[in-house]
Every structure is written in C-alpha cells, then in structure tokens.
PDB file of N, CA, C and O in Angstrom:
ATOM      1  N   MET A   1       0.822  -1.195   0.000  1.00  0.00           N
ATOM      2  CA  MET A   1       0.000   0.000   0.000  1.00  0.00           C
ATOM      3  C   MET A   1       0.868   1.262   0.000  1.00  0.00           C
ATOM      4  O   MET A   1       0.524   2.273  -0.612  1.00  0.00           O
ATOM      5  N   GLU A   2       2.004   1.177   0.703  1.00  0.00           N
ATOM      6  CA  GLU A   2       2.881   2.344   0.758  1.00  0.00           C
ATOM      7  C   GLU A   2       3.400   2.724  -0.627  1.00  0.00           C
ATOM      8  O   GLU A   2       3.555   3.903  -0.944  1.00  0.00           O
ATOM      9  N   LEU A   3       3.662   1.718  -1.435  1.00  0.00           N
ATOM     10  CA  LEU A   3       4.167   1.977  -2.784  1.00  0.00           C
ATOM     11  C   LEU A   3       3.127   2.713  -3.626  1.00  0.00           C
ATOM     12  O   LEU A   3       3.472   3.598  -4.409  1.00  0.00           O
ATOM     13  N   TRP A   4       1.862   2.349  -3.465  1.00  0.00           N
ATOM     14  CA  TRP A   4       0.793   3.029  -4.203  1.00  0.00           C
ATOM     15  C   TRP A   4       0.679   4.488  -3.783  1.00  0.00           C
ATOM     16  O   TRP A   4       0.468   5.365  -4.620  1.00  0.00           O
ATOM     17  N   ILE A   5       0.819   4.745  -2.493  1.00  0.00           N
ATOM     18  CA  ILE A   5       0.750   6.128  -2.013  1.00  0.00           C
ATOM     19  C   ILE A   5       1.929   6.927  -2.546  1.00  0.00           C
ATOM     20  O   ILE A   5       1.763   8.060  -3.000  1.00  0.00           O
ATOM     21  N   LEU A   6       3.121   6.338  -2.493  1.00  0.00           N
ATOM     22  CA  LEU A   6       4.318   7.027  -2.967  1.00  0.00           C
ATOM     23  C   LEU A   6       4.186   7.410  -4.434  1.00  0.00           C
ATOM     24  O   LEU A   6       4.378   8.570  -4.798  1.00  0.00           O
ATOM     25  N   PHE A   7       3.858   6.434  -5.274  1.00  0.00           N
ATOM     26  CA  PHE A   7       3.743   6.711  -6.705  1.00  0.00           C
ATOM     27  C   PHE A   7       2.497   7.526  -7.038  1.00  0.00           C
ATOM     28  O   PHE A   7       2.517   8.325  -7.973  1.00  0.00           O
ATOM     29  N   GLY A   8       1.423   7.336  -6.291  1.00  0.00           N
ATOM     30  CA  GLY A   8       0.196   8.087  -6.541  1.00  0.00           C
ATOM     31  C   GLY A   8       0.367   9.573  -6.283  1.00  0.00           C
ATOM     32  O   GLY A   8      -0.002  10.403  -7.113  1.00  0.00           O
ATOM     33  N   VAL A   9       0.928   9.903  -5.129  1.00  0.00           N
ATOM     34  CA  VAL A   9       1.154  11.314  -4.800  1.00  0.00           C
ATOM     35  C   VAL A   9       2.148  11.924  -5.775  1.00  0.00           C
ATOM     36  O   VAL A   9       1.965  13.054  -6.226  1.00  0.00           O
ATOM     37  N   PHE A  10       3.203  11.178  -6.102  1.00  0.00           N
ATOM     38  CA  PHE A  10       4.200  11.675  -7.049  1.00  0.00           C
ATOM     39  C   PHE A  10       3.570  11.955  -8.411  1.00  0.00           C
ATOM     40  O   PHE A  10       3.828  12.995  -9.016  1.00  0.00           O
ATOM     41  N   THR A  11       2.744  11.024  -8.893  1.00  0.00           N
ATOM     42  CA  THR A  11       2.118  11.179 -10.204  1.00  0.00           C
ATOM     43  C   THR A  11       1.148  12.357 -10.231  1.00  0.00           C
ATOM     44  O   THR A  11       1.138  13.134 -11.185  1.00  0.00           O
ATOM     45  N   VAL A  12       0.341  12.486  -9.194  1.00  0.00           N
ATOM     46  CA  VAL A  12      -0.621  13.591  -9.144  1.00  0.00           C
ATOM     47  C   VAL A  12       0.106  14.930  -9.135  1.00  0.00           C
ATOM     48  O   VAL A  12      -0.284  15.858  -9.844  1.00  0.00           O
ATOM     49  N   LEU A  13       1.156  15.028  -8.338  1.00  0.00           N
ATOM     50  CA  LEU A  13       1.899  16.288  -8.294  1.00  0.00           C
ATOM     51  C   LEU A  13       2.589  16.587  -9.618  1.00  0.00           C
ATOM     52  O   LEU A  13       2.673  17.745 -10.027  1.00  0.00           O
ATOM     53  N   MET A  14       3.081  15.554 -10.289  1.00  0.00           N
ATOM     54  CA  MET A  14       3.708  15.766 -11.596  1.00  0.00           C
ATOM     55  C   MET A  14       2.682  16.232 -12.624  1.00  0.00           C
ATOM     56  O   MET A  14       2.978  17.089 -13.457  1.00  0.00           O
ATOM     57  N   LEU A  15       1.476  15.668 -12.567  1.00  0.00           N
ATOM     58  CA  LEU A  15       0.439  16.035 -13.528  1.00  0.00           C
ATOM     59  C   LEU A  15      -0.037  17.474 -13.362  1.00  0.00           C
ATOM     60  O   LEU A  15      -0.465  18.101 -14.331  1.00  0.00           O
ATOM     61  N   ILE A  16       0.033  18.000 -12.148  1.00  0.00           N
ATOM     62  CA  ILE A  16      -0.400  19.386 -11.958  1.00  0.00           C
ATOM     63  C   ILE A  16       0.743  20.375 -12.153  1.00  0.00           C
ATOM     64  O   ILE A  16       0.555  21.580 -11.987  1.00  0.00           O
ATOM     65  N   GLY A  17       1.931  19.875 -12.506  1.00  0.00           N
ATOM     66  CA  GLY A  17       3.028  20.757 -12.885  1.00  0.00           C
ATOM     67  C   GLY A  17       3.957  21.184 -11.769  1.00  0.00           C
ATOM     68  O   GLY A  17       4.630  22.208 -11.887  1.00  0.00           O
ATOM     69  N   THR A  18       4.008  20.430 -10.700  1.00  0.00           N
ATOM     70  CA  THR A  18       4.908  20.744  -9.594  1.00  0.00           C
ATOM     71  C   THR A  18       6.338  20.335  -9.963  1.00  0.00           C
ATOM     72  O   THR A  18       6.525  19.319 -10.632  1.00  0.00           O
ATOM     73  N   PRO A  19       7.347  21.099  -9.544  1.00  0.00           N
ATOM     74  CA  PRO A  19       8.731  20.703  -9.833  1.00  0.00           C
ATOM     75  C   PRO A  19       9.070  19.319  -9.261  1.00  0.00           C
ATOM     76  O   PRO A  19       8.533  18.915  -8.230  1.00  0.00           O
ATOM     77  N   ILE A  20       9.958  18.611  -9.938  1.00  0.00           N
ATOM     78  CA  ILE A  20      10.261  17.223  -9.590  1.00  0.00           C
ATOM     79  C   ILE A  20      10.816  17.096  -8.175  1.00  0.00           C
ATOM     80  O   ILE A  20      10.436  16.178  -7.449  1.00  0.00           O
ATOM     81  N   ALA A  21      11.701  17.995  -7.772  1.00  0.00           N
ATOM     82  CA  ALA A  21      12.290  17.909  -6.431  1.00  0.00           C
ATOM     83  C   ALA A  21      11.210  18.029  -5.359  1.00  0.00           C
ATOM     84  O   ALA A  21      11.243  17.314  -4.358  1.00  0.00           O
ATOM     85  N   PHE A  22      10.261  18.925  -5.566  1.00  0.00           N
ATOM     86  CA  PHE A  22       9.169  19.089  -4.613  1.00  0.00           C
ATOM     87  C   PHE A  22       8.267  17.858  -4.610  1.00  0.00           C
ATOM     88  O   PHE A  22       7.796  17.440  -3.552  1.00  0.00           O
ATOM     89  N   CYS A  23       8.022  17.274  -5.779  1.00  0.00           N
ATOM     90  CA  CYS A  23       7.211  16.054  -5.882  1.00  0.00           C
ATOM     91  C   CYS A  23       7.837  14.910  -5.091  1.00  0.00           C
ATOM     92  O   CYS A  23       7.147  14.198  -4.361  1.00  0.00           O
ATOM     93  N   LEU A  24       9.148  14.741  -5.241  1.00  0.00           N
ATOM     94  CA  LEU A  24       9.840  13.674  -4.519  1.00  0.00           C
ATOM     95  C   LEU A  24       9.742  13.868  -3.011  1.00  0.00           C
ATOM     96  O   LEU A  24       9.496  12.912  -2.276  1.00  0.00           O
ATOM     97  N   GLY A  25       9.931  15.098  -2.551  1.00  0.00           N
ATOM     98  CA  GLY A  25       9.878  15.374  -1.121  1.00  0.00           C
ATOM     99  C   GLY A  25       8.492  15.176  -0.531  1.00  0.00           C
ATOM    100  O   GLY A  25       8.347  14.553   0.520  1.00  0.00           O
ATOM    101  N   VAL A  26       7.483  15.699  -1.195  1.00  0.00           N
ATOM    102  CA  VAL A  26       6.112  15.591  -0.684  1.00  0.00           C
ATOM    103  C   VAL A  26       5.628  14.143  -0.723  1.00  0.00           C
ATOM    104  O   VAL A  26       4.978  13.686   0.218  1.00  0.00           O
ATOM    105  N   ALA A  27       5.934  13.422  -1.792  1.00  0.00           N
ATOM    106  CA  ALA A  27       5.515  12.025  -1.888  1.00  0.00           C
ATOM    107  C   ALA A  27       6.188  11.184  -0.809  1.00  0.00           C
ATOM    108  O   ALA A  27       5.550  10.319  -0.209  1.00  0.00           O
ATOM    109  N   SER A  28       7.455  11.429  -0.563  1.00  0.00           N
ATOM    110  CA  SER A  28       8.160  10.693   0.488  1.00  0.00           C
ATOM    111  C   SER A  28       7.591  11.018   1.859  1.00  0.00           C
ATOM    112  O   SER A  28       7.390  10.122   2.679  1.00  0.00           O
ATOM    113  N   PHE A  29       7.332  12.291   2.110  1.00  0.00           N
ATOM    114  CA  PHE A  29       6.789  12.694   3.405  1.00  0.00           C
ATOM    115  C   PHE A  29       5.385  12.135   3.618  1.00  0.00           C
ATOM    116  O   PHE A  29       5.042  11.740   4.733  1.00  0.00           O
ATOM    117  N   ALA A  30       4.570  12.098   2.566  1.00  0.00           N
ATOM    118  CA  ALA A  30       3.227  11.523   2.680  1.00  0.00           C
ATOM    119  C   ALA A  30       3.302  10.035   3.008  1.00  0.00           C
ATOM    120  O   ALA A  30       2.501   9.529   3.794  1.00  0.00           O
ATOM    121  N   THR A  31       4.260   9.337   2.409  1.00  0.00           N
ATOM    122  CA  THR A  31       4.421   7.914   2.685  1.00  0.00           C
ATOM    123  C   THR A  31       4.888   7.690   4.112  1.00  0.00           C
ATOM    124  O   THR A  31       4.428   6.760   4.774  1.00  0.00           O
ATOM    125  N   VAL A  32       5.795   8.527   4.595  1.00  0.00           N
ATOM    126  CA  VAL A  32       6.277   8.411   5.978  1.00  0.00           C
ATOM    127  C   VAL A  32       5.126   8.626   6.951  1.00  0.00           C
ATOM    128  O   VAL A  32       4.998   7.892   7.931  1.00  0.00           O
ATOM    129  N   LEU A  33       4.292   9.622   6.692  1.00  0.00           N
ATOM    130  CA  LEU A  33       3.146   9.866   7.569  1.00  0.00           C
ATOM    131  C   LEU A  33       2.163   8.708   7.539  1.00  0.00           C
ATOM    132  O   LEU A  33       1.602   8.354   8.576  1.00  0.00           O
ATOM    133  N   TYR A  34       1.941   8.109   6.371  1.00  0.00           N
ATOM    134  CA  TYR A  34       1.023   6.978   6.265  1.00  0.00           C
ATOM    135  C   TYR A  34       1.550   5.771   7.039  1.00  0.00           C
ATOM    136  O   TYR A  34       0.778   5.045   7.667  1.00  0.00           O
ATOM    137  N   MET A  35       2.860   5.560   6.993  1.00  0.00           N
ATOM    138  CA  MET A  35       3.454   4.408   7.668  1.00  0.00           C
ATOM    139  C   MET A  35       3.474   4.575   9.184  1.00  0.00           C
ATOM    140  O   MET A  35       3.723   3.608   9.904  1.00  0.00           O
ATOM    141  N   GLY A  36       3.220   5.764   9.671  1.00  0.00           N
ATOM    142  CA  GLY A  36       3.172   5.989  11.109  1.00  0.00           C
ATOM    143  C   GLY A  36       4.531   6.250  11.739  1.00  0.00           C
ATOM    144  O   GLY A  36       4.663   6.205  12.962  1.00  0.00           O
ATOM    145  N   LEU A  37       5.530   6.520  10.934  1.00  0.00           N
ATOM    146  CA  LEU A  37       6.855   6.829  11.467  1.00  0.00           C
ATOM    147  C   LEU A  37       6.887   8.275  11.947  1.00  0.00           C
ATOM    148  O   LEU A  37       6.300   9.150  11.310  1.00  0.00           O
ATOM    149  N   PRO A  38       7.562   8.534  13.057  1.00  0.00           N
ATOM    150  CA  PRO A  38       7.685   9.928  13.500  1.00  0.00           C
ATOM    151  C   PRO A  38       8.564  10.721  12.533  1.00  0.00           C
ATOM    152  O   PRO A  38       9.700  10.325  12.273  1.00  0.00           O
ATOM    153  N   PRO A  39       8.062  11.827  12.002  1.00  0.00           N
ATOM    154  CA  PRO A  39       8.852  12.611  11.039  1.00  0.00           C
ATOM    155  C   PRO A  39      10.180  13.102  11.614  1.00  0.00           C
ATOM    156  O   PRO A  39      11.154  13.242  10.873  1.00  0.00           O
ATOM    157  N   LEU A  40      10.236  13.366  12.917  1.00  0.00           N
ATOM    158  CA  LEU A  40      11.470  13.852  13.525  1.00  0.00           C
ATOM    159  C   LEU A  40      12.592  12.828  13.395  1.00  0.00           C
ATOM    160  O   LEU A  40      13.730  13.195  13.102  1.00  0.00           O
ATOM    161  N   ILE A  41      12.290  11.563  13.607  1.00  0.00           N
ATOM    162  CA  ILE A  41      13.308  10.515  13.491  1.00  0.00           C
ATOM    163  C   ILE A  41      13.769  10.379  12.046  1.00  0.00           C
ATOM    164  O   ILE A  41      14.955  10.171  11.788  1.00  0.00           O
ATOM    165  N   VAL A  42      12.851  10.494  11.116  1.00  0.00           N
ATOM    166  CA  VAL A  42      13.220  10.397   9.698  1.00  0.00           C
ATOM    167  C   VAL A  42      14.170  11.527   9.324  1.00  0.00           C
ATOM    168  O   VAL A  42      15.165  11.290   8.638  1.00  0.00           O
ATOM    169  N   PHE A  43      13.883  12.753   9.762  1.00  0.00           N
ATOM    170  CA  PHE A  43      14.749  13.880   9.436  1.00  0.00           C
ATOM    171  C   PHE A  43      16.101  13.782  10.136  1.00  0.00           C
ATOM    172  O   PHE A  43      17.114  14.211   9.582  1.00  0.00           O
ATOM    173  N   GLN A  44      16.132  13.221  11.354  1.00  0.00           N
ATOM    174  CA  GLN A  44      17.409  13.031  12.038  1.00  0.00           C
ATOM    175  C   GLN A  44      18.272  12.019  11.298  1.00  0.00           C
ATOM    176  O   GLN A  44      19.478  12.222  11.155  1.00  0.00           O
ATOM    177  N   ARG A  45      17.678  10.944  10.834  1.00  0.00           N
ATOM    178  CA  ARG A  45      18.435   9.952  10.062  1.00  0.00           C
ATOM    179  C   ARG A  45      18.924  10.537   8.744  1.00  0.00           C
ATOM    180  O   ARG A  45      20.043  10.260   8.313  1.00  0.00           O
ATOM    181  N   LEU A  46      18.094  11.338   8.114  1.00  0.00           N
ATOM    182  CA  LEU A  46      18.485  11.988   6.863  1.00  0.00           C
ATOM    183  C   LEU A  46      19.669  12.917   7.092  1.00  0.00           C
ATOM    184  O   LEU A  46      20.610  12.940   6.298  1.00  0.00           O
ATOM    185  N   ASN A  47      19.621  13.675   8.164  1.00  0.00           N
ATOM    186  CA  ASN A  47      20.701  14.601   8.482  1.00  0.00           C
ATOM    187  C   ASN A  47      21.987  13.858   8.834  1.00  0.00           C
ATOM    188  O   ASN A  47      23.065  14.263   8.400  1.00  0.00           O
ATOM    189  N   SER A  48      21.896  12.794   9.601  1.00  0.00           N
ATOM    190  CA  SER A  48      23.103  12.044   9.957  1.00  0.00           C
ATOM    191  C   SER A  48      23.684  11.330   8.743  1.00  0.00           C
ATOM    192  O   SER A  48      24.898  11.138   8.671  1.00  0.00           O
ATOM    193  N   GLY A  49      22.860  10.939   7.804  1.00  0.00           N
ATOM    194  CA  GLY A  49      23.358  10.300   6.592  1.00  0.00           C
ATOM    195  C   GLY A  49      24.082  11.264   5.684  1.00  0.00           C
ATOM    196  O   GLY A  49      24.968  10.861   4.929  1.00  0.00           O
ATOM    197  N   MET A  50      23.715  12.545   5.746  1.00  0.00           N
ATOM    198  CA  MET A  50      24.385  13.539   4.906  1.00  0.00           C
ATOM    199  C   MET A  50      25.698  14.011   5.506  1.00  0.00           C
ATOM    200  O   MET A  50      26.442  14.742   4.853  1.00  0.00           O
ATOM    201  N   SER A  51      26.000  13.609   6.736  1.00  0.00           N
ATOM    202  CA  SER A  51      27.235  14.024   7.384  1.00  0.00           C
ATOM    203  C   SER A  51      28.407  13.112   7.037  1.00  0.00           C
ATOM    204  O   SER A  51      29.501  13.295   7.571  1.00  0.00           O
ATOM    205  N   VAL A  52      28.207  12.151   6.170  1.00  0.00           N
ATOM    206  CA  VAL A  52      29.266  11.236   5.769  1.00  0.00           C
ATOM    207  C   VAL A  52      30.266  11.991   4.888  1.00  0.00           C
ATOM    208  O   VAL A  52      29.872  12.731   3.987  1.00  0.00           O
ATOM    209  N   PHE A  53      31.561  11.799   5.154  1.00  0.00           N
ATOM    210  CA  PHE A  53      32.592  12.563   4.458  1.00  0.00           C
ATOM    211  C   PHE A  53      32.563  12.340   2.950  1.00  0.00           C
ATOM    212  O   PHE A  53      32.760  13.281   2.182  1.00  0.00           O
ATOM    213  N   SER A  54      32.318  11.106   2.520  1.00  0.00           N
ATOM    214  CA  SER A  54      32.335  10.841   1.080  1.00  0.00           C
ATOM    215  C   SER A  54      31.216  11.587   0.354  1.00  0.00           C
ATOM    216  O   SER A  54      31.396  11.989  -0.796  1.00  0.00           O
ATOM    217  N   LEU A  55      30.081  11.776   0.993  1.00  0.00           N
ATOM    218  CA  LEU A  55      29.011  12.549   0.368  1.00  0.00           C
ATOM    219  C   LEU A  55      29.322  14.043   0.381  1.00  0.00           C
ATOM    220  O   LEU A  55      28.924  14.767  -0.532  1.00  0.00           O
ATOM    221  N   LEU A  56      30.022  14.504   1.395  1.00  0.00           N
ATOM    222  CA  LEU A  56      30.383  15.919   1.453  1.00  0.00           C
ATOM    223  C   LEU A  56      31.476  16.260   0.451  1.00  0.00           C
ATOM    224  O   LEU A  56      31.583  17.411   0.028  1.00  0.00           O
ATOM    225  N   ALA A  57      32.281  15.290   0.068  1.00  0.00           N
ATOM    226  CA  ALA A  57      33.379  15.552  -0.853  1.00  0.00           C
ATOM    227  C   ALA A  57      32.883  15.833  -2.273  1.00  0.00           C
ATOM    228  O   ALA A  57      33.556  16.533  -3.029  1.00  0.00           O
ATOM    229  N   ILE A  58      31.733  15.308  -2.640  1.00  0.00           N
ATOM    230  CA  ILE A  58      31.231  15.477  -4.007  1.00  0.00           C
ATOM    231  C   ILE A  58      30.944  16.945  -4.334  1.00  0.00           C
ATOM    232  O   ILE A  58      31.448  17.429  -5.348  1.00  0.00           O
ATOM    233  N   PRO A  59      30.158  17.686  -3.529  1.00  0.00           N
ATOM    234  CA  PRO A  59      29.935  19.094  -3.891  1.00  0.00           C
ATOM    235  C   PRO A  59      31.198  19.949  -3.783  1.00  0.00           C
ATOM    236  O   PRO A  59      31.359  20.911  -4.533  1.00  0.00           O
ATOM    237  N   PHE A  60      32.085  19.607  -2.864  1.00  0.00           N
ATOM    238  CA  PHE A  60      33.311  20.388  -2.737  1.00  0.00           C
ATOM    239  C   PHE A  60      34.238  20.152  -3.918  1.00  0.00           C
ATOM    240  O   PHE A  60      35.020  21.033  -4.275  1.00  0.00           O
ATOM    241  N   PHE A  61      34.161  18.982  -4.527  1.00  0.00           N
ATOM    242  CA  PHE A  61      34.982  18.694  -5.699  1.00  0.00           C
ATOM    243  C   PHE A  61      34.504  19.501  -6.901  1.00  0.00           C
ATOM    244  O   PHE A  61      35.309  19.983  -7.698  1.00  0.00           O
ATOM    245  N   ILE A  62      33.198  19.640  -7.021  1.00  0.00           N
ATOM    246  CA  ILE A  62      32.625  20.361  -8.161  1.00  0.00           C
ATOM    247  C   ILE A  62      32.894  21.838  -7.985  1.00  0.00           C
ATOM    248  O   ILE A  62      32.500  22.642  -8.829  1.00  0.00           O
TER     249      ILE A  62
END
C-alpha cells in the first residue's frame, strides 16, 4: 500500500506541474506519515546520513 501512495502522490503532483524535487519530497513525506513513522526521526536519520565525508566531498569537488 505504501508503494501506491508514494507513486500516486508523485504522479498527481507531476500532472499538476509541480517541480520534480518538490514532488519527490512531498511524496516521500506523505508515505512516511502513512506508515506511522515519527517525522522527527526520519529527518534526524536523513541529516546524519548527509554528514558522511564521502558525500560531502562530491559538492566540494565540483
């Protein structure tokens, strides 16, 4: 069911002309809310995952 919500929200937002980055974020957040996960924990994991040195090296290289 989560997959249907993810792709459904993404498709609807794309059809109404929303930018792709915003579609990805809103669809992911809608799926997280449906699954019952606390949004705070999801954002903390996202932030800790971006603190990895190899991921930080990519924008600094460019």
